[in-house]
C-alpha positions as a LaTeX table, in Angstrom:
\begin{tabular}{lrrr}
\hline
Residue & $x$ (\AA) & $y$ (\AA) & $z$ (\AA) \\
\hline
Met1 & 218.30 & $-51.73$ & 87.13 \\
Met2 & 215.93 & $-53.08$ & 84.48 \\
Val3 & 216.30 & $-51.70$ & 80.97 \\
Pro4 & 213.26 & $-49.43$ & 80.47 \\
Ser5 & 210.77 & $-49.66$ & 77.65 \\
Thr6 & 210.94 & $-47.38$ & 74.65 \\
Arg7 & 207.86 & $-45.45$ & 75.74 \\
Ser8 & 208.77 & $-41.77$ & 75.62 \\
Val9 & 207.19 & $-38.43$ & 76.39 \\
Gly10 & 206.97 & $-35.88$ & 73.60 \\
Val11 & 209.19 & $-32.84$ & 73.75 \\
Leu12 & 207.83 & $-29.35$ & 73.32 \\
Ala13 & 210.24 & $-27.00$ & 71.56 \\
Leu14 & 211.35 & $-24.17$ & 73.80 \\
Gly15 & 212.50 & $-20.61$ & 73.35 \\
Ala16 & 215.78 & $-19.24$ & 72.09 \\
Ala17 & 216.82 & $-15.59$ & 72.49 \\
Gln18 & 215.78 & $-13.28$ & 75.29 \\
Leu19 & 212.09 & $-13.31$ & 74.40 \\
Phe20 & 210.41 & $-16.73$ & 74.45 \\
Thr21 & 209.20 & $-17.41$ & 70.92 \\
Gly22 & 208.51 & $-21.15$ & 70.82 \\
Ala23 & 211.49 & $-21.79$ & 68.52 \\
Leu24 & 214.03 & $-24.56$ & 69.08 \\
Ala25 & 215.61 & $-24.48$ & 72.53 \\
Gly26 & 218.96 & $-22.81$ & 73.01 \\
Val27 & 220.55 & $-25.92$ & 74.52 \\
Gln28 & 223.20 & $-27.55$ & 72.36 \\
Ser29 & 221.89 & $-30.28$ & 70.05 \\
Cys30 & 222.79 & $-33.87$ & 70.88 \\
Pro31 & 223.63 & $-36.81$ & 68.59 \\
Ile32 & 220.77 & $-39.15$ & 67.77 \\
Asp33 & 222.76 & $-42.02$ & 69.28 \\
Ser34 & 223.26 & $-40.29$ & 72.64 \\
Gln35 & 223.46 & $-42.72$ & 75.56 \\
Leu36 & 220.49 & $-43.31$ & 77.83 \\
Ser37 & 221.13 & $-41.94$ & 81.30 \\
Cys38 & 221.95 & $-44.45$ & 84.08 \\
His39 & 223.16 & $-46.89$ & 81.40 \\
Ser40 & 226.82 & $-45.87$ & 81.19 \\
Thr41 & 229.76 & $-45.20$ & 83.47 \\
Ser42 & 230.56 & $-42.03$ & 81.51 \\
Ser43 & 230.75 & $-38.75$ & 83.39 \\
Gly44 & 228.17 & $-36.09$ & 82.74 \\
Thr45 & 228.21 & $-34.03$ & 79.56 \\
Cys46 & 225.71 & $-31.65$ & 77.99 \\
Cys47 & 224.19 & $-34.72$ & 76.27 \\
Tyr48 & 224.37 & $-37.18$ & 79.19 \\
Asn49 & 222.59 & $-36.60$ & 82.49 \\
Ser50 & 224.94 & $-37.60$ & 85.30 \\
Pro51 & 225.16 & $-38.08$ & 88.20 \\
Gly52 & 221.44 & $-37.23$ & 88.27 \\
Gly53 & 220.57 & $-39.70$ & 85.52 \\
Leu54 & 217.05 & $-40.43$ & 86.70 \\
Leu55 & 214.64 & $-37.52$ & 86.32 \\
Leu56 & 211.50 & $-37.63$ & 88.45 \\
Gln57 & 208.31 & $-35.73$ & 87.67 \\
Thr58 & 206.64 & $-35.52$ & 91.08 \\
Gln59 & 203.04 & $-34.60$ & 91.90 \\
Phe60 & 200.90 & $-33.72$ & 94.93 \\
Trp61 & 197.32 & $-34.43$ & 95.93 \\
Asp62 & 196.72 & $-31.89$ & 98.74 \\
Thr63 & 193.37 & $-31.89$ & 100.55 \\
Asn64 & 194.07 & $-30.07$ & 103.83 \\
Pro65 & 194.05 & $-27.37$ & 102.73 \\
Ala66 & 192.68 & $-28.26$ & 99.31 \\
Thr67 & 195.20 & $-27.10$ & 96.71 \\
Gly68 & 194.67 & $-26.77$ & 92.98 \\
Pro69 & 191.72 & $-27.96$ & 90.85 \\
Ser70 & 189.45 & $-30.62$ & 92.36 \\
Asp71 & 189.92 & $-32.88$ & 89.33 \\
Ser72 & 193.69 & $-32.66$ & 88.98 \\
Trp73 & 196.85 & $-33.41$ & 90.89 \\
Thr74 & 199.37 & $-30.57$ & 91.13 \\
Ile75 & 203.05 & $-30.26$ & 90.30 \\
His76 & 205.71 & $-30.84$ & 92.92 \\
Gly77 & 208.80 & $-30.67$ & 90.72 \\
Leu78 & 211.38 & $-32.23$ & 88.42 \\
Trp79 & 214.16 & $-33.91$ & 90.37 \\
Pro80 & 217.47 & $-35.48$ & 89.31 \\
Asp81 & 218.25 & $-38.75$ & 91.11 \\
Asn82 & 221.60 & $-40.58$ & 91.09 \\
Cys83 & 220.03 & $-43.73$ & 89.60 \\
Asp84 & 219.81 & $-45.33$ & 93.04 \\
Gly85 & 217.50 & $-43.25$ & 95.23 \\
Thr86 & 220.18 & $-40.81$ & 96.36 \\
Tyr87 & 220.44 & $-37.27$ & 95.04 \\
Glu88 & 222.40 & $-34.05$ & 95.15 \\
Ser89 & 220.78 & $-30.77$ & 96.12 \\
Ser90 & 221.41 & $-27.02$ & 95.89 \\
Cys91 & 224.31 & $-27.55$ & 93.50 \\
Asp92 & 225.04 & $-23.96$ & 92.42 \\
Pro93 & 224.42 & $-21.11$ & 94.88 \\
Ser94 & 225.42 & $-18.59$ & 92.18 \\
Arg95 & 222.31 & $-19.57$ & 90.19 \\
Glu96 & 219.79 & $-19.54$ & 93.03 \\
Tyr97 & 216.89 & $-17.13$ & 92.50 \\
Ser98 & 213.91 & $-15.86$ & 94.45 \\
Asn99 & 212.15 & $-14.06$ & 91.58 \\
Ile100 & 210.88 & $-16.85$ & 89.34 \\
Thr101 & 207.80 & $-14.88$ & 88.27 \\
Ala102 & 209.93 & $-11.96$ & 87.11 \\
Ile103 & 212.32 & $-14.28$ & 85.26 \\
Leu104 & 209.49 & $-15.98$ & 83.35 \\
Gln105 & 207.86 & $-12.64$ & 82.56 \\
Ser106 & 211.13 & $-11.25$ & 81.23 \\
Gln107 & 211.32 & $-14.22$ & 78.86 \\
Gly108 & 207.77 & $-13.71$ & 77.64 \\
Arg109 & 206.62 & $-17.01$ & 79.14 \\
Thr110 & 203.27 & $-15.66$ & 80.30 \\
Glu111 & 201.29 & $-18.71$ & 79.20 \\
Leu112 & 203.63 & $-20.93$ & 81.21 \\
Leu113 & 203.28 & $-18.67$ & 84.24 \\
Asp114 & 199.48 & $-18.72$ & 83.98 \\
Tyr115 & 199.51 & $-22.52$ & 83.94 \\
Met116 & 201.83 & $-22.69$ & 86.94 \\
Gln117 & 199.55 & $-20.38$ & 88.89 \\
Thr118 & 196.82 & $-23.02$ & 88.54 \\
Tyr119 & 198.70 & $-26.32$ & 88.64 \\
Trp120 & 201.99 & $-25.64$ & 90.48 \\
Lys121 & 200.65 & $-24.56$ & 93.83 \\
Asp122 & 202.07 & $-24.29$ & 97.32 \\
Tyr123 & 199.64 & $-25.62$ & 99.93 \\
Gln124 & 200.50 & $-22.67$ & 102.19 \\
Gly125 & 199.91 & $-20.14$ & 99.42 \\
Asp126 & 203.55 & $-19.18$ & 98.82 \\
Asp127 & 203.84 & $-20.20$ & 95.15 \\
Glu128 & 206.83 & $-17.95$ & 94.49 \\
Gly129 & 208.77 & $-19.42$ & 97.39 \\
Phe130 & 207.85 & $-22.94$ & 96.33 \\
Trp131 & 209.00 & $-22.39$ & 92.74 \\
Ser132 & 212.28 & $-20.87$ & 93.93 \\
His133 & 212.84 & $-23.82$ & 96.25 \\
Glu134 & 212.31 & $-26.32$ & 93.44 \\
Trp135 & 214.72 & $-24.54$ & 91.10 \\
Asn136 & 217.36 & $-23.83$ & 93.73 \\
Lys137 & 217.34 & $-27.32$ & 95.26 \\
His138 & 216.75 & $-29.50$ & 92.18 \\
Gly139 & 217.06 & $-27.48$ & 88.98 \\
Thr140 & 220.62 & $-26.37$ & 89.70 \\
Cys141 & 221.63 & $-30.05$ & 89.90 \\
Ile142 & 220.60 & $-30.99$ & 86.36 \\
Asn143 & 223.98 & $-30.94$ & 84.62 \\
Thr144 & 222.67 & $-30.86$ & 81.02 \\
Ile145 & 221.06 & $-27.44$ & 81.51 \\
Glu146 & 224.06 & $-25.64$ & 82.94 \\
Pro147 & 224.90 & $-22.36$ & 81.12 \\
Asp148 & 227.83 & $-23.95$ & 79.25 \\
Cys149 & 225.34 & $-26.30$ & 77.57 \\
Tyr150 & 223.66 & $-23.42$ & 75.73 \\
Ala151 & 224.50 & $-21.76$ & 72.46 \\
Asn152 & 224.16 & $-17.97$ & 72.68 \\
Tyr153 & 223.24 & $-18.28$ & 76.35 \\
Tyr154 & 221.44 & $-15.43$ & 78.07 \\
Pro155 & 221.12 & $-15.18$ & 81.88 \\
Gln156 & 218.45 & $-17.43$ & 83.46 \\
Glu157 & 217.59 & $-19.09$ & 80.13 \\
Glu158 & 217.86 & $-22.49$ & 81.80 \\
Val159 & 215.43 & $-21.43$ & 84.53 \\
Gly160 & 212.61 & $-20.85$ & 82.06 \\
Asp161 & 213.47 & $-24.10$ & 80.28 \\
Phe162 & 213.35 & $-26.04$ & 83.57 \\
Phe163 & 209.86 & $-24.84$ & 84.43 \\
Gln164 & 208.59 & $-25.31$ & 80.88 \\
Lys165 & 209.93 & $-28.88$ & 80.73 \\
Thr166 & 208.40 & $-29.76$ & 84.09 \\
Val167 & 205.00 & $-28.49$ & 82.97 \\
Asp168 & 205.26 & $-30.34$ & 79.65 \\
Leu169 & 205.93 & $-33.62$ & 81.45 \\
Phe170 & 203.12 & $-33.01$ & 83.92 \\
Lys171 & 200.63 & $-32.44$ & 81.11 \\
Gly172 & 201.38 & $-35.93$ & 79.80 \\
Leu173 & 201.02 & $-37.57$ & 83.23 \\
Asp174 & 197.37 & $-37.13$ & 84.23 \\
Thr175 & 197.27 & $-39.03$ & 87.52 \\
Tyr176 & 193.65 & $-38.12$ & 88.25 \\
Lys177 & 192.53 & $-39.47$ & 84.88 \\
Ala178 & 194.59 & $-42.66$ & 85.22 \\
Leu179 & 193.05 & $-43.43$ & 88.60 \\
Ser180 & 189.53 & $-42.54$ & 87.48 \\
Ala181 & 189.83 & $-44.90$ & 84.50 \\
Ala182 & 190.36 & $-47.73$ & 87.00 \\
Gly183 & 187.41 & $-46.69$ & 89.15 \\
Ile184 & 189.62 & $-45.07$ & 91.79 \\
Thr185 & 188.05 & $-41.72$ & 92.60 \\
Pro186 & 188.26 & $-39.37$ & 95.58 \\
Ser187 & 185.95 & $-40.45$ & 98.40 \\
Ser188 & 185.41 & $-39.66$ & 102.05 \\
Ser189 & 184.39 & $-43.25$ & 102.81 \\
Thr190 & 185.89 & $-45.67$ & 100.25 \\
Thr191 & 189.43 & $-46.95$ & 100.73 \\
Tyr192 & 191.73 & $-48.61$ & 98.20 \\
Gln193 & 194.43 & $-51.24$ & 97.86 \\
Leu194 & 197.99 & $-50.14$ & 97.15 \\
Ser195 & 198.27 & $-52.72$ & 94.36 \\
Asp196 & 195.19 & $-51.34$ & 92.61 \\
Ile197 & 196.46 & $-47.76$ & 92.77 \\
Gln198 & 199.88 & $-48.83$ & 91.54 \\
Ser199 & 198.39 & $-50.84$ & 88.69 \\
Ala200 & 196.19 & $-47.94$ & 87.54 \\
Ile201 & 199.00 & $-45.41$ & 87.46 \\
Ser202 & 201.58 & $-47.81$ & 86.03 \\
Ala203 & 199.24 & $-48.48$ & 83.11 \\
Ala204 & 199.63 & $-44.82$ & 82.17 \\
His205 & 203.43 & $-45.01$ & 82.62 \\
Gly206 & 204.30 & $-47.73$ & 80.14 \\
Gly207 & 203.71 & $-50.47$ & 82.71 \\
His208 & 206.44 & $-49.14$ & 85.01 \\
Glu209 & 205.98 & $-48.81$ & 88.74 \\
Val210 & 205.82 & $-45.36$ & 90.33 \\
Arg211 & 206.59 & $-44.30$ & 93.86 \\
Leu212 & 203.41 & $-43.60$ & 95.85 \\
Gly213 & 203.39 & $-41.42$ & 98.94 \\
Cys214 & 200.90 & $-41.41$ & 101.80 \\
Asn215 & 200.48 & $-39.32$ & 104.93 \\
Asn216 & 198.56 & $-41.00$ & 107.73 \\
Gly217 & 197.18 & $-43.48$ & 105.22 \\
Glu218 & 196.04 & $-40.76$ & 102.84 \\
Leu219 & 197.34 & $-40.83$ & 99.26 \\
Asn220 & 199.09 & $-37.52$ & 98.58 \\
Glu221 & 202.06 & $-37.97$ & 96.25 \\
Val222 & 203.30 & $-39.82$ & 93.17 \\
Trp223 & 206.76 & $-39.87$ & 91.58 \\
Tyr224 & 207.22 & $-40.81$ & 87.91 \\
Phe225 & 210.73 & $-41.99$ & 86.99 \\
Phe226 & 212.47 & $-41.46$ & 83.64 \\
Asn227 & 215.82 & $-42.05$ & 82.03 \\
Val228 & 216.77 & $-39.48$ & 79.41 \\
Lys229 & 218.51 & $-39.86$ & 76.07 \\
Gly230 & 220.18 & $-36.52$ & 75.40 \\
Asn231 & 219.79 & $-33.38$ & 77.48 \\
Ala232 & 216.96 & $-32.69$ & 79.91 \\
Ile233 & 215.19 & $-30.18$ & 77.66 \\
Thr234 & 215.13 & $-31.64$ & 74.15 \\
Gly235 & 216.07 & $-35.22$ & 75.01 \\
Glu236 & 213.86 & $-38.31$ & 74.89 \\
Tyr237 & 212.27 & $-39.23$ & 78.23 \\
Val238 & 211.98 & $-43.00$ & 78.64 \\
Ala239 & 209.77 & $-44.33$ & 81.44 \\
Thr240 & 211.38 & $-46.64$ & 83.97 \\
Asp241 & 210.59 & $-48.17$ & 87.38 \\
Thr242 & 210.84 & $-46.43$ & 90.72 \\
Val243 & 213.99 & $-46.99$ & 92.77 \\
Thr244 & 212.29 & $-45.72$ & 95.93 \\
Asp245 & 209.79 & $-47.64$ & 98.06 \\
Ser246 & 206.23 & $-46.45$ & 98.58 \\
Ser247 & 205.26 & $-44.97$ & 101.94 \\
Cys248 & 201.65 & $-46.18$ & 101.67 \\
Pro249 & 200.09 & $-49.13$ & 103.51 \\
Ser250 & 199.09 & $-52.17$ & 101.47 \\
Ser251 & 195.39 & $-51.59$ & 102.08 \\
Gly252 & 192.92 & $-49.12$ & 103.54 \\
Ile253 & 194.39 & $-46.19$ & 101.63 \\
Lys254 & 192.27 & $-43.04$ & 101.64 \\
Tyr255 & 192.00 & $-40.91$ & 98.50 \\
Leu256 & 190.15 & $-37.96$ & 99.91 \\
Pro257 & 188.29 & $-35.37$ & 97.83 \\
Lys258 & 189.46 & $-31.76$ & 97.68 \\
Asn259 & 186.57 & $-30.20$ & 99.61 \\
\hline
\end{tabular}
């Protein structure tokens, strides 16, 4: 794998204690010289993401039915990948939950919840089920946010941190804006080249390639890949290239409007 650039995504400080206060996160602090994930044969620790050393911030563009704002992509999730396109899933049944809304409310994360209700949408309308699926399948497999990695841990603290971190990353990855800046806008008649779409989005990702997803020739998904220095909450996210091939054709790609 190519060594990624030093471009990083800013980290928003998260809550400590039962009520979310915006103070420093409760995860254990990591040394400044922590290793970059996927760049060592070391086993996972609270300061080294492994085996899921790649973290993917994934997004949807749903048009049938139209989901989320007409001028924004929506959140799919935050996924750990084993640095090679493979991944683990549903890693801890004891920490699977079906009440994400209640968990976030109990932590005082109402602003986060409001944002998710706009930008983290299920195309079938079951947001709660979608959020639970993303945590249960992917969140439980991020080793650096396991309960033992917290100081003064309280139950479900890592759940709130997972959703906050995903939202923070999403806010810095405006796919709609990146495409629009290159003249690629939703249209019922115009089609686009894969290389042009890739170039536009890569320009907003430190020059690194993303994974683009299409369904019947219609653009509907993008995956941004990162290595992480430190833990998944307070660590430095460093952009890197996709390890998964696009599912879009090379030309004639539709980018339909959300009507």
